[in-house]
N, C-alpha and C positions, 0 to 999 in steps of 0.2 A: 326377889328375896335372895340375898347372898349371905354367905357365912365365911368367917376366917377359918382356914384349915392349916394344920401343920403336918398332916399325914403325908407320907411319902408314896410316890407313884413311879412305876416303870413306864417310860415312854417308849413306844415301839412303832415300827413302820410296817404297813401292809399295803403293798402297791404304792400309790402316791399319797395315801392317807397316813397321818400320824394319829395314834390314839394312845391311851394309857390304861393301866390297871393298878389297883391298889397293891402295894408291896406286901401287905399281909396275906393276899391271895396267892402269892407266888412262893412255891416251895424251892425251886431252883431253876436256873437257866443253863442249858447245856448246848454244846455244838451239835450239829446234825449227827445222828447215828444211823446205822443200817436199820431200816424199818422192815419188819416182816409183814407181808400183805395178809389181810384177812378176806378171803373170798366172800362174795355176796354181802359185803358191808355197805353202808351208805357212802356216797361219793366223798363226803368230807372226812371220813375215817380213812386215814392213810395206812393204818396197820398198828402194830405193837412194837415196843422196844423192851429190851431187858435192861432195867435200871437197877444195878446192884442187887440182882436176884428177884426183883419185882417186875411183873409184866405190866407195862403201862400203855394204855391205848393212846394213839397219837392222831390228832385231828388237824386239819388245815384251817387256820383262822381266815385265810383268803376265801376258801370255799364256804365257811360258816357265814361270812359276810356277803356271799353271792358273787365273789370275784373268781375269775378263771385261774387255773394253775399257772405258775411260772417256774422256770428251772431254778433249782436251789443254787445259791452262791456261797462264797466264803463267809458272808455276813448272816446267812440263814441260821436261826436258832430255834430250839424247842424250849418253850416256857412251860415248866411243869407246875400245875396248880392243883390244889385240893378242891375237889368237887364232890359233894355228897359222900364224904368219908373215903373217897378213893382219889388216887392221883391220875391226872389226865394231862397229856402233853399237847401243846398247841404250837404248830409251826408258824413262825413269823418271819418276815423278810429281814428284819434287822431290829436289834435292841439299841435304842439311842442313848438313854441315860436314866438315872434315878433323879427325881425332881420333886418339888413341892409346888403348889399353886397358891397364889395370893388369895384367890376367890374361887369358890365352886358354885356354879349356877345350876339350878334344876333343869333337866332336859325338857324342852318343849318342842312341839311340832313346828314352831316358827323359827328354829335356829338356822335353817338352811344347810345344816351339816348332813352329809349322806349317812344313811343307816341310823338316824337319830333314835329309833326305838330300841337300840341295843345299848344305849348309854344310861348310866345311873346319874350322871352329872356332866357338866361342861367345865373343865378347869381353865382358868384364865391366868396367864402370866404375861405381863406387858400387854401387847396388842394381839397375842396369839390365843386362840381358843382350841382346846384339845378335848375330845370326847373321852370320858372315862368309862370303860367297858363294864357292863353288867353281866358277869359270868353266868349267872343263873339263866338269863334269857338266851345267851349265846349257846351254851352247852345243853340247856334243857330243851331247846327248840328242835 
């Protein structure tokens, strides 16, 4: 089952993996800021940042996907999303582009894509398949 989509997505890189999220889920994308540590928080919670007067928790998408930490680079970004009426920042290695997909396939256990359970769909453009992240499952887990 496939459907034609004209929704826009942000493609991002986490390690060697490329994935995407719906542009409607993204509040803004910012360069790395100084992160204030929160003692005794979960490993994937890196701390909080002050974003124009709002305290925003920041999590590592690498850690949320079960990947180890890597040093931040000039390409590292924080993608601020709205989750349960709050803003949450997610650290990603790189933001690649805004794009659309010709077809969106439902996720299945047979895709062969790592972390298939965190995807709401698989976007197809030419011969590339990109997992579209399901924020509720990633942030709610």
